[in-house]
PyMOL Python script that loads the backbone (N, CA, C, O; Angstrom):
from pymol import cmd

cmd.read_pdbstr("""\
ATOM      1  N   MET A   1      -3.740  -4.514   3.058  1.00  0.00           N
ATOM      2  CA  MET A   1      -4.108  -3.224   3.618  1.00  0.00           C
ATOM      3  C   MET A   1      -3.124  -2.163   3.119  1.00  0.00           C
ATOM      4  O   MET A   1      -1.913  -2.383   3.138  1.00  0.00           O
ATOM      5  N   SER A   2      -3.616  -1.065   2.694  1.00  0.00           N
ATOM      6  CA  SER A   2      -2.823   0.024   2.145  1.00  0.00           C
ATOM      7  C   SER A   2      -2.285   0.913   3.260  1.00  0.00           C
ATOM      8  O   SER A   2      -2.830   0.923   4.364  1.00  0.00           O
ATOM      9  N   TYR A   3      -1.228   1.651   2.980  1.00  0.00           N
ATOM     10  CA  TYR A   3      -0.693   2.576   3.964  1.00  0.00           C
ATOM     11  C   TYR A   3      -1.691   3.679   4.286  1.00  0.00           C
ATOM     12  O   TYR A   3      -1.585   4.308   5.339  1.00  0.00           O
ATOM     13  N   MET A   4      -2.656   3.931   3.410  1.00  0.00           N
ATOM     14  CA  MET A   4      -3.648   4.973   3.629  1.00  0.00           C
ATOM     15  C   MET A   4      -4.717   4.524   4.636  1.00  0.00           C
ATOM     16  O   MET A   4      -5.433   5.364   5.181  1.00  0.00           O
ATOM     17  N   ASP A   5      -4.835   3.226   4.890  1.00  0.00           N
ATOM     18  CA  ASP A   5      -5.870   2.704   5.768  1.00  0.00           C
ATOM     19  C   ASP A   5      -5.518   2.855   7.246  1.00  0.00           C
ATOM     20  O   ASP A   5      -6.375   2.667   8.109  1.00  0.00           O
ATOM     21  N   LYS A   6      -4.291   3.185   7.537  1.00  0.00           N
ATOM     22  CA  LYS A   6      -3.855   3.250   8.921  1.00  0.00           C
ATOM     23  C   LYS A   6      -3.737   4.710   9.341  1.00  0.00           C
ATOM     24  O   LYS A   6      -3.337   5.556   8.541  1.00  0.00           O
ATOM     25  N   GLY A   7      -4.081   5.009  10.587  1.00  0.00           N
ATOM     26  CA  GLY A   7      -4.108   6.377  11.040  1.00  0.00           C
ATOM     27  C   GLY A   7      -2.796   6.900  11.604  1.00  0.00           C
ATOM     28  O   GLY A   7      -2.590   8.112  11.654  1.00  0.00           O
ATOM     29  N   GLU A   8      -1.919   6.024  12.025  1.00  0.00           N
ATOM     30  CA  GLU A   8      -0.703   6.468  12.683  1.00  0.00           C
ATOM     31  C   GLU A   8       0.381   6.861  11.668  1.00  0.00           C
ATOM     32  O   GLU A   8       0.398   6.379  10.536  1.00  0.00           O
ATOM     33  N   THR A   9       1.282   7.750  12.105  1.00  0.00           N
ATOM     34  CA  THR A   9       2.408   8.151  11.277  1.00  0.00           C
ATOM     35  C   THR A   9       3.636   7.421  11.800  1.00  0.00           C
ATOM     36  O   THR A   9       4.014   7.606  12.957  1.00  0.00           O
ATOM     37  N   PRO A  10       4.262   6.597  10.974  1.00  0.00           N
ATOM     38  CA  PRO A  10       5.424   5.835  11.447  1.00  0.00           C
ATOM     39  C   PRO A  10       6.655   6.728  11.616  1.00  0.00           C
ATOM     40  O   PRO A  10       6.811   7.749  10.946  1.00  0.00           O
ATOM     41  N   GLU A  11       7.511   6.306  12.530  1.00  0.00           N
ATOM     42  CA  GLU A  11       8.767   7.011  12.737  1.00  0.00           C
ATOM     43  C   GLU A  11       9.717   6.666  11.594  1.00  0.00           C
ATOM     44  O   GLU A  11       9.797   5.513  11.170  1.00  0.00           O
ATOM     45  N   LEU A  12      10.416   7.646  11.113  1.00  0.00           N
ATOM     46  CA  LEU A  12      11.363   7.448  10.018  1.00  0.00           C
ATOM     47  C   LEU A  12      12.712   7.083  10.622  1.00  0.00           C
ATOM     48  O   LEU A  12      13.441   7.953  11.098  1.00  0.00           O
ATOM     49  N   THR A  13      13.039   5.803  10.603  1.00  0.00           N
ATOM     50  CA  THR A  13      14.281   5.317  11.207  1.00  0.00           C
ATOM     51  C   THR A  13      15.245   4.839  10.123  1.00  0.00           C
ATOM     52  O   THR A  13      14.857   4.595   8.981  1.00  0.00           O
ATOM     53  N   TYR A  14      16.493   4.717  10.509  1.00  0.00           N
ATOM     54  CA  TYR A  14      17.502   4.213   9.584  1.00  0.00           C
ATOM     55  C   TYR A  14      17.161   2.790   9.139  1.00  0.00           C
ATOM     56  O   TYR A  14      17.330   2.448   7.969  1.00  0.00           O
ATOM     57  N   ALA A  15      16.687   1.969  10.064  1.00  0.00           N
ATOM     58  CA  ALA A  15      16.327   0.584   9.733  1.00  0.00           C
ATOM     59  C   ALA A  15      15.184   0.550   8.720  1.00  0.00           C
ATOM     60  O   ALA A  15      15.195  -0.263   7.795  1.00  0.00           O
ATOM     61  N   LEU A  16      14.204   1.428   8.893  1.00  0.00           N
ATOM     62  CA  LEU A  16      13.091   1.505   7.944  1.00  0.00           C
ATOM     63  C   LEU A  16      13.590   1.924   6.567  1.00  0.00           C
ATOM     64  O   LEU A  16      13.185   1.354   5.553  1.00  0.00           O
ATOM     65  N   ILE A  17      14.461   2.910   6.533  1.00  0.00           N
ATOM     66  CA  ILE A  17      15.021   3.373   5.255  1.00  0.00           C
ATOM     67  C   ILE A  17      15.813   2.255   4.589  1.00  0.00           C
ATOM     68  O   ILE A  17      15.703   2.059   3.378  1.00  0.00           O
ATOM     69  N   GLN A  18      16.604   1.524   5.357  1.00  0.00           N
ATOM     70  CA  GLN A  18      17.373   0.407   4.792  1.00  0.00           C
ATOM     71  C   GLN A  18      16.452  -0.624   4.150  1.00  0.00           C
ATOM     72  O   GLN A  18      16.712  -1.093   3.042  1.00  0.00           O
ATOM     73  N   ARG A  19      15.382  -0.972   4.848  1.00  0.00           N
ATOM     74  CA  ARG A  19      14.431  -1.945   4.302  1.00  0.00           C
ATOM     75  C   ARG A  19      13.812  -1.426   3.010  1.00  0.00           C
ATOM     76  O   ARG A  19      13.660  -2.175   2.046  1.00  0.00           O
ATOM     77  N   ALA A  20      13.456  -0.144   2.991  1.00  0.00           N
ATOM     78  CA  ALA A  20      12.838   0.437   1.797  1.00  0.00           C
ATOM     79  C   ALA A  20      13.808   0.458   0.628  1.00  0.00           C
ATOM     80  O   ALA A  20      13.428   0.158  -0.504  1.00  0.00           O
ATOM     81  N   VAL A  21      15.049   0.809   0.894  1.00  0.00           N
ATOM     82  CA  VAL A  21      16.069   0.856  -0.157  1.00  0.00           C
ATOM     83  C   VAL A  21      16.244  -0.507  -0.804  1.00  0.00           C
ATOM     84  O   VAL A  21      16.524  -0.609  -1.998  1.00  0.00           O
ATOM     85  N   HIS A  22      16.076  -1.554  -0.004  1.00  0.00           N
ATOM     86  CA  HIS A  22      16.241  -2.904  -0.524  1.00  0.00           C
ATOM     87  C   HIS A  22      14.934  -3.506  -1.037  1.00  0.00           C
ATOM     88  O   HIS A  22      14.848  -4.714  -1.257  1.00  0.00           O
ATOM     89  N   GLY A  23      13.911  -2.659  -1.229  1.00  0.00           N
ATOM     90  CA  GLY A  23      12.702  -3.088  -1.911  1.00  0.00           C
ATOM     91  C   GLY A  23      11.587  -3.640  -1.046  1.00  0.00           C
ATOM     92  O   GLY A  23      10.633  -4.209  -1.578  1.00  0.00           O
ATOM     93  N   ASP A  24      11.672  -3.495   0.262  1.00  0.00           N
ATOM     94  CA  ASP A  24      10.609  -3.976   1.149  1.00  0.00           C
ATOM     95  C   ASP A  24       9.361  -3.111   0.938  1.00  0.00           C
ATOM     96  O   ASP A  24       9.356  -1.924   1.264  1.00  0.00           O
ATOM     97  N   LYS A  25       8.308  -3.720   0.389  1.00  0.00           N
ATOM     98  CA  LYS A  25       7.085  -2.990   0.058  1.00  0.00           C
ATOM     99  C   LYS A  25       6.454  -2.341   1.284  1.00  0.00           C
ATOM    100  O   LYS A  25       6.012  -1.194   1.220  1.00  0.00           O
ATOM    101  N   ALA A  26       6.410  -3.062   2.391  1.00  0.00           N
ATOM    102  CA  ALA A  26       5.816  -2.521   3.623  1.00  0.00           C
ATOM    103  C   ALA A  26       6.594  -1.295   4.105  1.00  0.00           C
ATOM    104  O   ALA A  26       5.999  -0.323   4.570  1.00  0.00           O
ATOM    105  N   ALA A  27       7.906  -1.341   3.994  1.00  0.00           N
ATOM    106  CA  ALA A  27       8.734  -0.206   4.416  1.00  0.00           C
ATOM    107  C   ALA A  27       8.488   1.003   3.505  1.00  0.00           C
ATOM    108  O   ALA A  27       8.417   2.136   3.981  1.00  0.00           O
ATOM    109  N   LEU A  28       8.360   0.762   2.207  1.00  0.00           N
ATOM    110  CA  LEU A  28       8.060   1.856   1.287  1.00  0.00           C
ATOM    111  C   LEU A  28       6.712   2.495   1.622  1.00  0.00           C
ATOM    112  O   LEU A  28       6.573   3.718   1.603  1.00  0.00           O
ATOM    113  N   GLU A  29       5.735   1.665   1.925  1.00  0.00           N
ATOM    114  CA  GLU A  29       4.420   2.190   2.291  1.00  0.00           C
ATOM    115  C   GLU A  29       4.483   2.987   3.588  1.00  0.00           C
ATOM    116  O   GLU A  29       3.789   3.995   3.722  1.00  0.00           O
ATOM    117  N   MET A  30       5.297   2.559   4.537  1.00  0.00           N
ATOM    118  CA  MET A  30       5.433   3.293   5.791  1.00  0.00           C
ATOM    119  C   MET A  30       6.085   4.650   5.565  1.00  0.00           C
ATOM    120  O   MET A  30       5.705   5.632   6.202  1.00  0.00           O
ATOM    121  N   ILE A  31       7.060   4.717   4.667  1.00  0.00           N
ATOM    122  CA  ILE A  31       7.703   5.998   4.363  1.00  0.00           C
ATOM    123  C   ILE A  31       6.704   6.917   3.653  1.00  0.00           C
ATOM    124  O   ILE A  31       6.645   8.111   3.946  1.00  0.00           O
ATOM    125  N   LEU A  32       5.928   6.369   2.729  1.00  0.00           N
ATOM    126  CA  LEU A  32       4.904   7.183   2.074  1.00  0.00           C
ATOM    127  C   LEU A  32       3.893   7.697   3.098  1.00  0.00           C
ATOM    128  O   LEU A  32       3.445   8.840   3.006  1.00  0.00           O
ATOM    129  N   ARG A  33       3.537   6.871   4.058  1.00  0.00           N
ATOM    130  CA  ARG A  33       2.603   7.293   5.103  1.00  0.00           C
ATOM    131  C   ARG A  33       3.234   8.392   5.961  1.00  0.00           C
ATOM    132  O   ARG A  33       2.555   9.331   6.376  1.00  0.00           O
ATOM    133  N   HIS A  34       4.535   8.266   6.223  1.00  0.00           N
ATOM    134  CA  HIS A  34       5.239   9.276   7.011  1.00  0.00           C
ATOM    135  C   HIS A  34       5.147  10.649   6.347  1.00  0.00           C
ATOM    136  O   HIS A  34       4.959  11.660   7.024  1.00  0.00           O
ATOM    137  N   PHE A  35       5.279  10.680   5.035  1.00  0.00           N
ATOM    138  CA  PHE A  35       5.287  11.939   4.288  1.00  0.00           C
ATOM    139  C   PHE A  35       3.913  12.330   3.739  1.00  0.00           C
ATOM    140  O   PHE A  35       3.803  13.329   3.027  1.00  0.00           O
ATOM    141  N   ASP A  36       2.864  11.565   4.054  1.00  0.00           N
ATOM    142  CA  ASP A  36       1.550  11.786   3.452  1.00  0.00           C
ATOM    143  C   ASP A  36       0.988  13.186   3.698  1.00  0.00           C
ATOM    144  O   ASP A  36       0.473  13.808   2.770  1.00  0.00           O
ATOM    145  N   ALA A  37       1.074  13.687   4.911  1.00  0.00           N
ATOM    146  CA  ALA A  37       0.529  15.020   5.202  1.00  0.00           C
ATOM    147  C   ALA A  37       1.264  16.092   4.397  1.00  0.00           C
ATOM    148  O   ALA A  37       0.637  17.011   3.870  1.00  0.00           O
ATOM    149  N   TYR A  38       2.578  15.976   4.300  1.00  0.00           N
ATOM    150  CA  TYR A  38       3.354  16.942   3.524  1.00  0.00           C
ATOM    151  C   TYR A  38       3.003  16.852   2.039  1.00  0.00           C
ATOM    152  O   TYR A  38       2.814  17.873   1.377  1.00  0.00           O
ATOM    153  N   ILE A  39       2.918  15.636   1.525  1.00  0.00           N
ATOM    154  CA  ILE A  39       2.577  15.453   0.109  1.00  0.00           C
ATOM    155  C   ILE A  39       1.186  16.012  -0.176  1.00  0.00           C
ATOM    156  O   ILE A  39       0.974  16.648  -1.209  1.00  0.00           O
ATOM    157  N   ASN A  40       0.243  15.782   0.727  1.00  0.00           N
ATOM    158  CA  ASN A  40      -1.093  16.360   0.554  1.00  0.00           C
ATOM    159  C   ASN A  40      -1.028  17.881   0.517  1.00  0.00           C
ATOM    160  O   ASN A  40      -1.710  18.515  -0.289  1.00  0.00           O
ATOM    161  N   ALA A  41      -0.211  18.466   1.384  1.00  0.00           N
ATOM    162  CA  ALA A  41      -0.103  19.922   1.441  1.00  0.00           C
ATOM    163  C   ALA A  41       0.447  20.503   0.142  1.00  0.00           C
ATOM    164  O   ALA A  41      -0.068  21.502  -0.359  1.00  0.00           O
ATOM    165  N   VAL A  42       1.489  19.881  -0.401  1.00  0.00           N
ATOM    166  CA  VAL A  42       2.089  20.435  -1.618  1.00  0.00           C
ATOM    167  C   VAL A  42       1.325  20.076  -2.889  1.00  0.00           C
ATOM    168  O   VAL A  42       1.573  20.655  -3.946  1.00  0.00           O
ATOM    169  N   SER A  43       0.403  19.129  -2.791  1.00  0.00           N
ATOM    170  CA  SER A  43      -0.389  18.778  -3.975  1.00  0.00           C
ATOM    171  C   SER A  43      -1.817  19.332  -3.900  1.00  0.00           C
ATOM    172  O   SER A  43      -2.675  18.961  -4.701  1.00  0.00           O
ATOM    173  N   THR A  44      -2.059  20.213  -2.942  1.00  0.00           N
ATOM    174  CA  THR A  44      -3.373  20.845  -2.813  1.00  0.00           C
ATOM    175  C   THR A  44      -3.467  22.033  -3.762  1.00  0.00           C
ATOM    176  O   THR A  44      -2.557  22.857  -3.846  1.00  0.00           O
ATOM    177  N   VAL A  45      -4.580  22.099  -4.468  1.00  0.00           N
ATOM    178  CA  VAL A  45      -4.821  23.184  -5.427  1.00  0.00           C
ATOM    179  C   VAL A  45      -6.154  23.857  -5.115  1.00  0.00           C
ATOM    180  O   VAL A  45      -7.041  23.258  -4.507  1.00  0.00           O
ATOM    181  N   GLU A  46      -6.278  25.106  -5.540  1.00  0.00           N
ATOM    182  CA  GLU A  46      -7.541  25.820  -5.411  1.00  0.00           C
ATOM    183  C   GLU A  46      -8.337  25.643  -6.690  1.00  0.00           C
ATOM    184  O   GLU A  46      -7.796  25.743  -7.791  1.00  0.00           O
ATOM    185  N   LYS A  47      -9.615  25.382  -6.536  1.00  0.00           N
ATOM    186  CA  LYS A  47     -10.503  25.252  -7.690  1.00  0.00           C
ATOM    187  C   LYS A  47     -11.699  26.162  -7.476  1.00  0.00           C
ATOM    188  O   LYS A  47     -12.210  26.299  -6.365  1.00  0.00           O
ATOM    189  N   THR A  48     -12.132  26.780  -8.563  1.00  0.00           N
ATOM    190  CA  THR A  48     -13.318  27.619  -8.501  1.00  0.00           C
ATOM    191  C   THR A  48     -14.489  26.850  -9.086  1.00  0.00           C
ATOM    192  O   THR A  48     -14.441  26.389 -10.226  1.00  0.00           O
ATOM    193  N   LEU A  49     -15.527  26.719  -8.300  1.00  0.00           N
ATOM    194  CA  LEU A  49     -16.731  26.012  -8.728  1.00  0.00           C
ATOM    195  C   LEU A  49     -17.576  26.912  -9.627  1.00  0.00           C
ATOM    196  O   LEU A  49     -17.409  28.131  -9.602  1.00  0.00           O
ATOM    197  N   PRO A  50     -18.474  26.338 -10.415  1.00  0.00           N
ATOM    198  CA  PRO A  50     -19.350  27.140 -11.266  1.00  0.00           C
ATOM    199  C   PRO A  50     -20.146  28.191 -10.479  1.00  0.00           C
ATOM    200  O   PRO A  50     -20.538  29.218 -11.033  1.00  0.00           O
ATOM    201  N   SER A  51     -20.381  27.933  -9.200  1.00  0.00           N
ATOM    202  CA  SER A  51     -21.118  28.885  -8.365  1.00  0.00           C
ATOM    203  C   SER A  51     -20.260  30.076  -7.955  1.00  0.00           C
ATOM    204  O   SER A  51     -20.762  31.041  -7.379  1.00  0.00           O
ATOM    205  N   GLY A  52     -18.956  30.006  -8.257  1.00  0.00           N
ATOM    206  CA  GLY A  52     -18.037  31.073  -7.887  1.00  0.00           C
ATOM    207  C   GLY A  52     -17.286  30.805  -6.596  1.00  0.00           C
ATOM    208  O   GLY A  52     -16.348  31.526  -6.256  1.00  0.00           O
ATOM    209  N   GLU A  53     -17.695  29.776  -5.881  1.00  0.00           N
ATOM    210  CA  GLU A  53     -17.034  29.412  -4.626  1.00  0.00           C
ATOM    211  C   GLU A  53     -15.669  28.788  -4.933  1.00  0.00           C
ATOM    212  O   GLU A  53     -15.532  28.009  -5.876  1.00  0.00           O
ATOM    213  N   THR A  54     -14.667  29.138  -4.130  1.00  0.00           N
ATOM    214  CA  THR A  54     -13.322  28.588  -4.276  1.00  0.00           C
ATOM    215  C   THR A  54     -13.105  27.542  -3.195  1.00  0.00           C
ATOM    216  O   THR A  54     -13.367  27.781  -2.017  1.00  0.00           O
ATOM    217  N   ILE A  55     -12.619  26.375  -3.615  1.00  0.00           N
ATOM    218  CA  ILE A  55     -12.338  25.302  -2.664  1.00  0.00           C
ATOM    219  C   ILE A  55     -10.901  24.827  -2.857  1.00  0.00           C
ATOM    220  O   ILE A  55     -10.301  25.038  -3.911  1.00  0.00           O
ATOM    221  N   GLU A  56     -10.367  24.193  -1.838  1.00  0.00           N
ATOM    222  CA  GLU A  56      -9.049  23.567  -1.929  1.00  0.00           C
ATOM    223  C   GLU A  56      -9.244  22.066  -1.900  1.00  0.00           C
ATOM    224  O   GLU A  56     -10.031  21.543  -1.112  1.00  0.00           O
ATOM    225  N   GLU A  57      -8.514  21.374  -2.774  1.00  0.00           N
ATOM    226  CA  GLU A  57      -8.572  19.922  -2.765  1.00  0.00           C
ATOM    227  C   GLU A  57      -7.244  19.361  -3.240  1.00  0.00           C
ATOM    228  O   GLU A  57      -6.486  20.020  -3.953  1.00  0.00           O
ATOM    229  N   VAL A  58      -6.980  18.124  -2.825  1.00  0.00           N
ATOM    230  CA  VAL A  58      -5.748  17.448  -3.232  1.00  0.00           C
ATOM    231  C   VAL A  58      -5.903  17.014  -4.681  1.00  0.00           C
ATOM    232  O   VAL A  58      -6.865  16.335  -5.039  1.00  0.00           O
ATOM    233  N   ASP A  59      -4.947  17.412  -5.507  1.00  0.00           N
ATOM    234  CA  ASP A  59      -4.912  16.965  -6.899  1.00  0.00           C
ATOM    235  C   ASP A  59      -4.260  15.579  -6.893  1.00  0.00           C
ATOM    236  O   ASP A  59      -3.049  15.457  -6.707  1.00  0.00           O
ATOM    237  N   GLU A  60      -5.063  14.551  -7.096  1.00  0.00           N
ATOM    238  CA  GLU A  60      -4.576  13.168  -6.981  1.00  0.00           C
ATOM    239  C   GLU A  60      -3.483  12.858  -8.012  1.00  0.00           C
ATOM    240  O   GLU A  60      -2.591  12.058  -7.730  1.00  0.00           O
ATOM    241  N   ASP A  61      -3.533  13.467  -9.184  1.00  0.00           N
ATOM    242  CA  ASP A  61      -2.486  13.232 -10.186  1.00  0.00           C
ATOM    243  C   ASP A  61      -1.141  13.755  -9.700  1.00  0.00           C
ATOM    244  O   ASP A  61      -0.122  13.078  -9.833  1.00  0.00           O
ATOM    245  N   ILE A  62      -1.139  14.951  -9.141  1.00  0.00           N
ATOM    246  CA  ILE A  62       0.097  15.520  -8.599  1.00  0.00           C
ATOM    247  C   ILE A  62       0.597  14.667  -7.440  1.00  0.00           C
ATOM    248  O   ILE A  62       1.791  14.386  -7.342  1.00  0.00           O
ATOM    249  N   LYS A  63      -0.313  14.254  -6.561  1.00  0.00           N
ATOM    250  CA  LYS A  63       0.069  13.441  -5.403  1.00  0.00           C
ATOM    251  C   LYS A  63       0.735  12.139  -5.845  1.00  0.00           C
ATOM    252  O   LYS A  63       1.762  11.745  -5.292  1.00  0.00           O
ATOM    253  N   ILE A  64       0.157  11.480  -6.830  1.00  0.00           N
ATOM    254  CA  ILE A  64       0.721  10.226  -7.327  1.00  0.00           C
ATOM    255  C   ILE A  64       2.098  10.456  -7.948  1.00  0.00           C
ATOM    256  O   ILE A  64       3.004   9.641  -7.775  1.00  0.00           O
ATOM    257  N   GLN A  65       2.256  11.567  -8.672  1.00  0.00           N
ATOM    258  CA  GLN A  65       3.565  11.876  -9.259  1.00  0.00           C
ATOM    259  C   GLN A  65       4.617  12.077  -8.181  1.00  0.00           C
ATOM    260  O   GLN A  65       5.743  11.600  -8.317  1.00  0.00           O
ATOM    261  N   ILE A  66       4.260  12.779  -7.113  1.00  0.00           N
ATOM    262  CA  ILE A  66       5.198  13.004  -6.012  1.00  0.00           C
ATOM    263  C   ILE A  66       5.544  11.692  -5.328  1.00  0.00           C
ATOM    264  O   ILE A  66       6.713  11.429  -5.046  1.00  0.00           O
ATOM    265  N   GLN A  67       4.537  10.867  -5.058  1.00  0.00           N
ATOM    266  CA  GLN A  67       4.779   9.577  -4.406  1.00  0.00           C
ATOM    267  C   GLN A  67       5.662   8.686  -5.272  1.00  0.00           C
ATOM    268  O   GLN A  67       6.573   8.031  -4.765  1.00  0.00           O
ATOM    269  N   THR A  68       5.400   8.661  -6.566  1.00  0.00           N
ATOM    270  CA  THR A  68       6.199   7.849  -7.492  1.00  0.00           C
ATOM    271  C   THR A  68       7.645   8.317  -7.503  1.00  0.00           C
ATOM    272  O   THR A  68       8.571   7.506  -7.480  1.00  0.00           O
ATOM    273  N   HIS A  69       7.831   9.622  -7.539  1.00  0.00           N
ATOM    274  CA  HIS A  69       9.185  10.162  -7.538  1.00  0.00           C
ATOM    275  C   HIS A  69       9.895   9.826  -6.222  1.00  0.00           C
ATOM    276  O   HIS A  69      11.075   9.475  -6.234  1.00  0.00           O
ATOM    277  N   LEU A  70       9.198   9.929  -5.099  1.00  0.00           N
ATOM    278  CA  LEU A  70       9.799   9.586  -3.806  1.00  0.00           C
ATOM    279  C   LEU A  70      10.248   8.134  -3.782  1.00  0.00           C
ATOM    280  O   LEU A  70      11.349   7.843  -3.314  1.00  0.00           O
ATOM    281  N   VAL A  71       9.431   7.223  -4.271  1.00  0.00           N
ATOM    282  CA  VAL A  71       9.797   5.804  -4.302  1.00  0.00           C
ATOM    283  C   VAL A  71      11.030   5.598  -5.190  1.00  0.00           C
ATOM    284  O   VAL A  71      11.930   4.839  -4.828  1.00  0.00           O
ATOM    285  N   GLU A  72      11.078   6.264  -6.340  1.00  0.00           N
ATOM    286  CA  GLU A  72      12.238   6.144  -7.234  1.00  0.00           C
ATOM    287  C   GLU A  72      13.506   6.654  -6.559  1.00  0.00           C
ATOM    288  O   GLU A  72      14.566   6.038  -6.669  1.00  0.00           O
ATOM    289  N   VAL A  73      13.392   7.782  -5.858  1.00  0.00           N
ATOM    290  CA  VAL A  73      14.549   8.351  -5.169  1.00  0.00           C
ATOM    291  C   VAL A  73      15.025   7.421  -4.058  1.00  0.00           C
ATOM    292  O   VAL A  73      16.226   7.226  -3.874  1.00  0.00           O
ATOM    293  N   ILE A  74      14.086   6.853  -3.328  1.00  0.00           N
ATOM    294  CA  ILE A  74      14.449   5.919  -2.244  1.00  0.00           C
ATOM    295  C   ILE A  74      15.229   4.746  -2.814  1.00  0.00           C
ATOM    296  O   ILE A  74      16.256   4.354  -2.260  1.00  0.00           O
ATOM    297  N   GLN A  75      14.753   4.186  -3.910  1.00  0.00           N
ATOM    298  CA  GLN A  75      15.373   2.982  -4.449  1.00  0.00           C
ATOM    299  C   GLN A  75      16.651   3.249  -5.239  1.00  0.00           C
ATOM    300  O   GLN A  75      17.456   2.337  -5.422  1.00  0.00           O
ATOM    301  N   LYS A  76      16.854   4.473  -5.708  1.00  0.00           N
ATOM    302  CA  LYS A  76      18.054   4.759  -6.490  1.00  0.00           C
ATOM    303  C   LYS A  76      19.036   5.641  -5.736  1.00  0.00           C
ATOM    304  O   LYS A  76      20.180   5.244  -5.514  1.00  0.00           O
ATOM    305  N   LYS A  77      18.604   6.833  -5.341  1.00  0.00           N
ATOM    306  CA  LYS A  77      19.519   7.799  -4.727  1.00  0.00           C
ATOM    307  C   LYS A  77      19.865   7.449  -3.289  1.00  0.00           C
ATOM    308  O   LYS A  77      21.024   7.557  -2.887  1.00  0.00           O
ATOM    309  N   TRP A  78      18.862   7.024  -2.499  1.00  0.00           N
ATOM    310  CA  TRP A  78      19.141   6.701  -1.104  1.00  0.00           C
ATOM    311  C   TRP A  78      20.050   5.497  -0.995  1.00  0.00           C
ATOM    312  O   TRP A  78      20.792   5.366  -0.021  1.00  0.00           O
ATOM    313  N   ARG A  79      20.001   4.604  -1.993  1.00  0.00           N
ATOM    314  CA  ARG A  79      20.856   3.408  -1.982  1.00  0.00           C
ATOM    315  C   ARG A  79      22.334   3.828  -1.945  1.00  0.00           C
ATOM    316  O   ARG A  79      23.161   3.169  -1.315  1.00  0.00           O
ATOM    317  N   GLU A  80      22.645   4.921  -2.622  1.00  0.00           N
ATOM    318  CA  GLU A  80      24.027   5.409  -2.657  1.00  0.00           C
ATOM    319  C   GLU A  80      24.488   5.895  -1.282  1.00  0.00           C
ATOM    320  O   GLU A  80      25.681   5.886  -0.980  1.00  0.00           O
ATOM    321  N   LEU A  81      23.538   6.316  -0.462  1.00  0.00           N
ATOM    322  CA  LEU A  81      23.877   6.867   0.849  1.00  0.00           C
ATOM    323  C   LEU A  81      24.024   5.799   1.920  1.00  0.00           C
ATOM    324  O   LEU A  81      24.625   6.040   2.967  1.00  0.00           O
ATOM    325  N   ILE A  82      23.476   4.621   1.658  1.00  0.00           N
ATOM    326  CA  ILE A  82      23.483   3.579   2.689  1.00  0.00           C
ATOM    327  C   ILE A  82      24.605   2.588   2.444  1.00  0.00           C
ATOM    328  O   ILE A  82      24.769   1.638   3.210  1.00  0.00           O
TER     329      ILE A  82
END
""", "prot")
cmd.dss("prot")
cmd.show_as("cartoon", "prot")
cmd.util.cbc("prot")
cmd.orient("prot")
């Protein structure tokens, strides 16, 4: 089951961060779920349809880049802090 399949937002605790820093996949998914609404907000773009209507949608490429960078930071930079 993916972190996207669950509706709840997990609490960001020190224990969760420690598990993620040490490579726990479930902990990494919980942190991504914690930040999902924010990541969606910053990866939302406006698109103009051929009809002239403007819509907002999440750019999945940008979202994946942000998520990938967050995982890299957790495993490299956060390790220095713990």
